[in-house]
C-alpha positions, 0 to 999 in steps of 0.5 A, spaced: 537 387 411 534 389 418 528 386 419 522 390 421 520 391 427 515 387 432 508 391 432 506 388 439 508 386 445 506 378 443 510 379 436 517 381 441 515 375 446 516 370 441 521 374 437 525 374 444 524 367 446 527 364 440 533 359 443 540 360 440 538 352 437 532 353 433 535 360 430 542 356 428 537 351 425 533 356 420 540 359 419 543 352 417 536 350 413 538 357 409 545 355 408 543 348 405 537 351 400 542 356 397 547 351 397 542 347 393 541 352 389 547 353 387 549 345 385 542 345 380 541 352 377 547 354 374 545 353 367 540 358 369 543 363 372 548 369 370 555 369 374 554 375 378 548 372 381 551 365 382 556 369 386 552 372 390 550 366 392 556 363 393 557 369 399 550 368 401 552 361 403 558 361 406 560 363 413 564 369 413 568 370 419 573 375 422 579 371 425 585 366 423 587 361 426 595 360 425 599 355 426 601 357 434 594 355 435 592 364 435 587 367 432 588 373 428 584 377 425 587 383 419 586 390 422 585 395 417 584 403 418 580 407 414 580 415 415 580 414 422 576 408 424 579 400 424 575 395 422 577 388 422 578 385 415 572 380 413 574 373 411 569 369 405 571 362 404 568 359 397 568 353 395 567 346 399 574 343 398 571 338 393 575 338 386 572 342 381 569 346 386 574 352 384 572 359 384 573 362 377 573 369 380 579 368 384 583 367 378 586 360 381 590 363 387 589 361 394 587 368 396 585 375 394 583 381 396 577 385 394 573 391 396 566 391 398 560 396 397 562 401 401 570 400 399 572 396 406 577 390 403 574 382 404 579 377 404 577 371 399 579 364 400 579 358 395 578 352 399 580 347 394 586 351 392 588 354 400 586 346 402 591 344 397 597 349 398 597 347 406 597 339 404 603 341 400 606 346 403 603 347 411 608 353 412 604 358 407 598 359 411 600 364 416 605 367 410 599 367 405 595 370 411 600 376 411 601 377 405 593 378 403 593 383 410 599 386 407 594 388 401 588 389 405 592 394 410 595 398 404 592 397 396 598 401 393 602 394 396 605 391 390 606 384 390 614 384 392 612 389 398 606 385 400 610 378 400 616 382 404 610 385 409 608 378 411 616 376 411 617 381 417 611 380 420 612 373 421 620 375 423 616 380 428 612 375 431 617 369 432 615 365 427 620 366 422 626 361 423 631 358 418 627 352 416 621 356 415 625 361 410 628 355 407 620 352 406 618 358 403 624 359 398 623 351 396 616 353 395 617 360 391 621 356 387 616 351 384 613 357 381 616 356 374 611 361 371 608 368 374 605 374 371 609 379 371 608 383 377 610 378 380 617 378 377 615 372 371 618 367 375 617 364 383 625 365 383 625 371 382 619 373 386 623 370 392 630 374 390 625 381 390 622 379 396 628 378 400 632 384 398 626 388 399 627 384 408 634 386 407 633 393 405 627 393 411 632 391 416 638 395 414 632 401 415 631 399 421 639 399 424 639 405 421 633 408 425 636 404 432 643 407 430 641 414 429 636 413 436 642 411 440 646 416 438 641 421 440 
């Protein structure tokens, strides 16, 4: 919401003289109030209102810290306009503070009111996953970015794209590949869109990666011939 413009020079002077620390303090107070409301009013508010309050109380970001220390963003394009995908982290990271809107997933992509993708991370699920499988952080980010950049991609294609992106960045090696395979194989049951199990999900991911490698090799051969 845009603030109303000052009606006189005095108001303008007062507004411009606010120090960043004061603005930060005000913002922190508002977040604290929203957090208090979320903790005390769940029994009286509908789910849609609670979700709105959660989003207001949760800092949004447009950058992700990769395992190599690089700060990256997921860039998308719609109708010639480029934008970095907004990231929203839900939950405080405490046990039981999970968000059913994410369906138990560590991260999902949803669209905002203007149709732009937003990546929602569940602090609880994501944190637990990293404690067990720290190698999954970058993979999950690029998996969700693959969905954001092309909503038509299915789960296998998003996995495939994440693998290839990490490979291109030099972050994929034999140890990483084996760690990802182990993590996927521990997922005994998955929805049909993932193949029904983590093992099938990973097998299909690898088949997609092999296909993409073959296609790239074919294009390189044609280019060399020309």
